[in-house]
C-alpha positions in Angstrom: -18.9 10.7 1.5 -16.5 12.7 -0.6 -13.3 12.5 -2.1 -11.0 9.3 -0.6 -8.5 11.7 -1.9 -9.4 14.5 0.9 -8.7 11.9 3.3 -5.7 12.8 5.4 -5.5 9.7 6.0 -5.1 8.5 2.4 -2.5 11.2 2.0 0.3 9.8 5.1 -0.5 6.4 4.0 0.5 7.6 0.3 3.6 9.1 1.5 4.3 5.8 4.3 4.6 4.0 0.5 6.5 6.3 -0.9 9.3 6.1 2.1 8.9 2.8 2.5 10.0 2.1 -1.6 13.0 4.7 -0.9 14.6 3.0 2.1 13.6 -0.8 0.2 14.7 0.2 -2.7 18.2 -1.3 -2.9 17.1 -4.6 -0.6 17.2 -8.2 -2.4 13.8 -8.7 -4.3 12.6 -11.3 -2.5 12.1 -8.9 0.1 11.3 -6.1 -1.8 7.8 -7.8 -2.8 6.7 -7.8 0.6 7.7 -4.8 2.0 5.7 -3.0 -1.0 3.3 -5.1 -1.0 2.2 -4.9 2.0 2.9 -1.0 2.3 0.9 -0.6 -0.8 -2.2 -2.4 0.5 -3.3 0.7 3.1 -3.5 3.2 0.6 -5.7 0.8 -1.9 -8.0 0.2 0.8 -8.7 3.6 2.2 -10.3 4.0 -1.9 -11.3 0.5 -2.1 -13.8 1.0 0.8 -14.5 4.2 0.0 -15.4 3.4 -3.1 -18.1 0.9 -0.9 -22.2 1.1 -0.8 -22.1 0.9 2.9 -20.4 2.1 5.6 -20.0 -0.8 6.9 -18.1 -2.4 3.7 -15.9 1.0 4.6 -15.8 0.4 8.5 -13.9 -2.9 7.1 -12.3 -1.9 4.6 -10.7 0.6 7.1 -9.6 -2.2 9.6 -7.8 -4.2 6.4 -6.0 -0.9 6.2 -4.8 -0.7 9.6 
């Protein structure tokens, strides 16, 4: 497999994180954490799954990301 940074879905998920951060920057701190944490988990799970040795592990991380 190639680099996860070449995946369109990874780029779109990073764009989504950026957009969510821009929309939620004025939210109360207690609400901001849950939004930011959940949004950043999408590209993080894609990247982590991509680094796994087996395709089954990779697919599992993609399911978690979705």
